[in-house]
C-alpha positions in Angstrom: 116.6 26.7 109.0 112.9 26.8 109.9 110.6 26.8 107.1 107.9 29.4 107.3 104.1 28.5 107.2 103.4 31.7 105.7 103.1 31.7 102.1 103.8 34.7 99.9 100.8 36.3 98.1 99.6 34.1 95.3 99.1 37.4 93.1 102.8 38.4 93.6 104.4 34.9 93.1 102.5 34.0 90.2 102.3 37.2 88.5 103.9 36.9 85.0 107.0 39.2 84.4 106.8 41.6 81.6 110.4 41.4 80.9 112.8 38.4 81.3 113.8 38.7 85.2 117.7 38.1 85.7 118.0 35.4 88.1 119.8 36.0 91.4 122.3 33.6 92.9 121.0 33.7 96.4 117.6 34.7 96.9 116.4 35.6 100.4 113.5 33.2 101.8 111.8 36.4 103.2 109.4 34.3 105.2 112.1 33.3 107.4 114.4 36.3 107.3 113.8 38.0 110.7 114.4 41.5 109.8 111.7 41.6 106.7 109.3 39.6 109.1 109.6 42.0 112.0 109.3 45.2 109.5 106.2 43.7 108.0 104.8 42.6 111.3 105.4 46.1 112.7 103.7 47.8 109.7 100.6 45.3 110.2 100.5 46.3 114.0 100.5 49.9 113.5 97.3 49.6 110.9 95.7 47.4 113.4 92.8 48.6 115.7 93.0 52.4 116.7 95.5 53.6 114.1 97.8 56.2 115.5 97.7 58.5 112.3 93.9 58.4 112.6 93.8 59.2 116.2 96.5 62.1 115.9 94.5 63.7 113.0 91.0 63.3 114.7 92.6 65.3 117.7 93.5 68.2 115.2 96.9 68.4 116.9 99.8 69.4 114.6 102.0 66.4 115.1 103.1 63.2 113.7 104.0 60.0 114.7 107.8 61.1 115.7 106.1 63.4 117.9 103.9 60.9 119.5 106.7 58.7 120.1 108.4 61.3 122.3 105.1 62.1 124.0 104.5 58.5 124.8 108.2 57.8 125.8 108.2 61.1 128.2 104.7 59.6 129.6 106.2 56.1 130.2 109.6 57.2 131.7 109.2 60.9 133.0 111.7 63.4 132.2 114.1 62.4 129.6 117.3 63.8 127.9 117.7 64.1 124.0 120.1 61.4 124.0 118.2 59.0 126.1 114.9 59.4 124.1 117.2 59.0 120.9 118.7 55.7 122.3 115.3 54.4 123.7 113.2 55.3 120.4 116.1 54.4 118.0 115.7 57.8 116.4 118.6 60.0 115.7 119.1 62.9 118.0 118.5 65.4 115.2 114.9 63.8 114.6 114.4 64.1 118.3 115.5 67.6 118.6 112.7 68.5 115.6 110.3 66.6 117.4 110.9 68.4 120.7 110.9 71.7 119.1 107.6 71.2 117.7 106.2 69.8 120.8 107.5 72.7 122.8 106.0 75.1 120.1 102.4 74.0 120.9 103.2 73.6 124.6 103.3 69.8 125.1 107.0 69.6 126.5 109.2 71.9 128.4 112.7 71.6 129.2 115.1 72.2 131.9 118.9 73.0 131.6 121.5 70.9 133.7 123.3 72.8 136.3 126.5 70.7 135.5 126.5 70.8 131.9 124.7 73.7 130.1 124.4 71.9 126.9 122.1 69.0 128.6 118.4 69.5 128.6 116.1 67.6 130.3 112.7 67.3 128.4 109.3 66.5 130.3 105.5 66.8 129.7 103.7 69.7 130.5 100.2 69.4 131.8 98.9 69.8 128.3 101.2 67.4 127.0 100.3 64.9 129.8 96.5 65.3 128.9 97.1 64.8 125.3 98.9 61.8 126.3 96.2 60.7 128.3 93.5 61.1 125.6 95.4 58.8 123.0 97.0 56.3 125.2 94.0 54.3 126.3 93.2 53.4 122.6 96.7 52.6 121.8 96.5 50.0 124.8 93.4 48.8 123.4 95.0 48.1 120.4 97.9 46.5 122.0 95.4 44.1 123.6 93.6 43.4 120.5 96.8 42.2 118.8 98.1 40.2 122.1 94.5 38.5 122.1 95.9 36.2 119.1 98.0 34.6 121.7 97.2 32.8 125.0 98.9 33.9 128.1 101.8 31.3 127.6 102.6 32.2 124.2 102.6 35.8 125.0 105.0 35.2 127.8 107.1 33.2 125.8 107.2 35.6 122.9 108.1 38.6 125.3 111.0 36.4 126.6 112.3 35.6 123.4 111.9 39.3 122.2 113.9 40.1 125.4 116.5 37.5 124.4 116.7 39.1 120.9 116.8 42.6 122.2 120.0 41.4 124.4 121.7 39.9 121.6 121.2 42.9 119.3 122.6 45.1 122.0 125.7 42.7 122.0 126.0 42.8 118.3 125.8 46.7 118.3 128.3 47.1 120.8 130.6 44.6 118.8 130.1 46.7 115.7 130.2 50.1 117.2 133.6 49.5 118.8 135.6 52.5 117.7 138.9 51.6 119.7 141.8 49.8 118.4 
């Protein structure tokens, strides 16, 4: 296993315990544990540059991160079904439904019923939703560029290639784990 060059914060590692701490058999080296590193990096990236929560708050629009994710996805992909939004965003269908209800209530999205299956809805941005998307997105793109500036173009290409490879591997693992048929 590759040793990470990132060291834990000194104040955490050297902080004396108030009670005797029980020893674990197999501690996780969090600096080389990919789920931890990706989670931490995601949190740090969301706090970099133009913070989404601040952009939403400054807009005085009654939405949160989950609604923004739906707006961003619809802005990128066009109309999508609830199931498609859930899959792409990695949010569950109930969370997507709540977000869509909120967005529909403020006039940012509308829905169209399928002619073949009346239970299916196509969700799409309205003019107001598209306008809101276009108000927030340039600042989010700027944040993405600010983060990417830490890499040269070859490093960025390599990172994206590795992320694509991990994404394909995760899809494979998910399909193996979700095999419900005997």
